Each structure stands twice: as structure tokens, then as C-alpha cells.
C-alpha positions, 0 to 999 in steps of 0.5 A: 104281435107287431115286430119292431126294432126293440123286440128284435134286439131283445131276442138277439139279447136273449140269444146272447148274440151281439147286436149288429152294428149300424152303418155310419151312413144313413142308408136304410138299405144297408141297415142290419137291424132293419134287415133282421126285423124284416126276416123275423117278420117273414118267420112270424108270418110263416109260423102263423100260416103253419098255426092254421094247419088242422092238427086236431087228432093227429098224434105226434111224431117221435121219429121221422120213420113211419115204422120204427126200425128194430135196433141192431143187436148189441154184440161185442166186437174186438176192435182193440187195434183201432183204438190204439191207432186212433189214440196214437193220432191224438195230440194229448192223452192220458193213458187210454184216454184222450186229454182235452181242455177243461170246460168251466 
């Protein structure tokens, strides 16, 4: 798939990014959109190289560890004093909880 300016700007829009502003000069060297097209093309070319790797019969890895580590024992700890110290540094709190702005 050839990458052109229109395709790159479409990806920028899908990522909800603000498209870069073009410089007022006609210099192609300073054109950020042309630079993005070039960088996207490098990424797509690299993905094509990775796609050539033989992966038939290779099980997917779900962890970077070759041998999964056993989970640590779930033991209760008495760190009540630490919670009060941490909450004491909070700019706002409600009882024993942090108070944060509501996210819509």
C-alpha cells in the first residue's frame, strides 16, 4: 500500500491528533507532513520485514519470562501508619480516601 499525504493525515485524524501546521515557506525540507509520510513509510517497510519471519508453529508468548515466576504469597500486612502518612500529604481527601477531580 503506497503511503501518501492523504493516508498519513487520515491516520493522524484517527489517532485524534492535531495535524502539523505547514510552514509558510515552500521549503520541502521543513514540511512536517512530508517528514511524517517518510517516517510512516519506514515503519510500514519494517513491518513488512517482520512479516517475512517464519512463525508457523510458534506458540505466542503471554509473558516475557521463559518460565513463569510463582506468585508471591498473599499475606496481610500491618502498614496502617503508612496510609496516614501518605494521606496527610494529599492536597484534598475525604475521610481515608484521596479526593480527585471527576472525569467525564
